N, C-alpha and C positions, 0 to 999 in steps of 0.2 A: 746700900740696901739690895737685896737680891731681887731675882725676877719674881719669885713667889709672894715676896713681901709687896712688891709693887702692884702685882696682880690683885692681891687681897685688898690693899688700899684703895684700888681703882673701884672696887665694887662695894666698899663699905656703907656708901650712903644709900644703897639700895635694900630695902627690908626683904626678909626671908618670906617665903610663901608656904602655906601648909603642905603637908605630906598628901598629894593627891595622885602622883603618877604610878604609884604601886609598882609592880614587877615590870612593866613594859619598858622603861628605860634604865631601871636599875642595874639589870644584867648587862646591858651594853655599856654601861659606865664602869663596869668592875673590870680594870686592866687585865687581870687572869682569865676572867670568863671570856671577855672579848678576844683576847689573844687566842684561847683555845679555839673560840668558835671560828675565827678567820683561818687559824692554821689548818683546820680540817678542810678548808675550801682552797687551800694554796694562797691565802692573801695575807699581806702585811702592808704597813705604812711605806709609802714611796716618797722619800725625802725630795728627790729630785723633782717630783711634781708638787711639792709643797705640802703634801699630806701630813696632817697633825689632827689625830682623833681626838674628840671631846670625851675624856674618861674621868671627869670629875664631877660628881653629882651635885656638889654645891655650886659650882660655876654654871652647871644646867640650870639649877633653880633660879640664879640669878637673872639669867639671860631670859628665861620665861617670864620672871617679873618685870624686867625691864620693857619686854615686848607688849605688855598689857593686853594679851590676847582675849577677843571676843568671838562668840558664836559665829558672826557673820564674815569674819576676816578670811582672806586669802593670803596665805603666807608662802614666800619663794625661800628656799633653803638653798644657798649656792655651796657647792663642795660638800654635800650632805654626808659622805663617807659612810660608815657603818648604820648612820641614822639615829643616833641618840636624841638629837634634837628634833629631827623631822618626825620621828614616832611619838615624841612627848607632845608636839605641837598639834598633830593630827587628832589628838584626843580632846583638843579644846577648841577647834575652829571648823569653819566651813569646808575649807580644803587646803592641801599643802602640795606645792610643787617642788619636788626635791631634784636638784639638778647635780648629776655626779658623772665626770667624765671617765673615770675608771669602770671598765665592763664588769669586772668581778664584784666590786663593791656595789654598783647599781643592782646586780642581780641578788647580791645579799640583801639589800635593803627592800627589794620587792618581795623577797621570801619573808622577812620580818614582819613586813605591813600584812601580807597575806596571813601569817599566823596569828596575828593580832586582830584580824578582821577589819583592818583599817582601809575600807574601799575609797575613802576620800584622799588618800595619799597617792600621789602620781609620780612615778620616778621618770625623769628624761635623762637618758644617757647621751652625753655630749658636751662640747666645750661652750661655756656659757657666752663666751665672746662672740660665737657664731649663731647664738640663737635670737630670735625675736621675742624679747620679753613681753611685748605688747600683745603679740599673739597668744602667748601664754595665758596672760591675764584673761584672755577671752575664751579660753577652752571651754567648750560647753559642759563637760563632766565635772568642771570645778565650780562654776556658778552661773547664775544666770545672766542673760543678756543685759547690759547697762550702758548707759552713757560714758563717754571717756572719764568724765569728772567723778562719776559715782564709781567706777572701778578703781580710780586712784584713792578715794576715801577708804576703801575696803583692803587694798594691798599693802602687804608689810614685807619687808625683806629682813628676815633673822637668820644669821648665818655664822658659821666658824669658817671666814674665808680662807682658801688656799693662800700662803704667804706671798708667793712670786706674783699673784694676780690682784693683790689688793688695789694698787693705784689705778690699773686700767679699769678693773671692776667698779671703783667708785666713781669714775668719770661717766662709764656706761649707765651707772644707775641714776646718776644726778642729772644727766643731759639727754636721756633717752626719752622716748614718747610716752613710756608708762612709768612716771615718777611716782615711787611708792610713797604712801603717807607717813611711813615710819621705816627708819633704818636701825636695826640693833646688830651691830657686827663686832666679831671678836677678831682683833688683828694683832700683830705684832706690838710689843710694847714700844719698840723705836719708831714704829709708824703713828701709833697714837701721840706720842710725844711731838713728832714732826707736825702733825696736824693741828695741835693745840699751841705750838709754840708761836710767839710774837715775832714780829719782823725783826730781823738782826740777831735773834737768838742762835746760838750754837746749834741748837736742836732742829732748826727750820733749815739748815743747810742740807 
């Protein structure tokens, strides 16, 4: 069974959602349109940094459905890239913090958010491993002041993770001071198999 078949099978149990995002993310998820937009700015995916852009509209919809986003939610997108996921989520929630290490992509995402009038989308340029996620959760321009427990009830991490950072990021998210209420993460198939494998399984090694 090929990668695409495995990917489709993994999402099969999640129902589709209605067409609600209009053009905001559709162009970003068009490979040809995105390629042209990035080339004009001298940008392209850097495989050495684990960059892989979300350009499948159907997968985007599945991620949004799995995230069960609400108007009061604060969402953190790690490795936001050009922003298809961040831009779509910003239309549905209280605020989105998009973390992107690549300076060019961070600037591109800020531009796209401005063009769409998404003032609730904040782009943080930097390495997520060196950022204080708890401090980000308390950013005044994102949400009101609240007790730590209330913050955790509102925070979700929904991301298409950089491949080479998957394991350290999972530890950071699960063991940090600001543990999110929900994680919806797109990872490599091999990583997902290893996480779900039983003790003694060849996939666990």
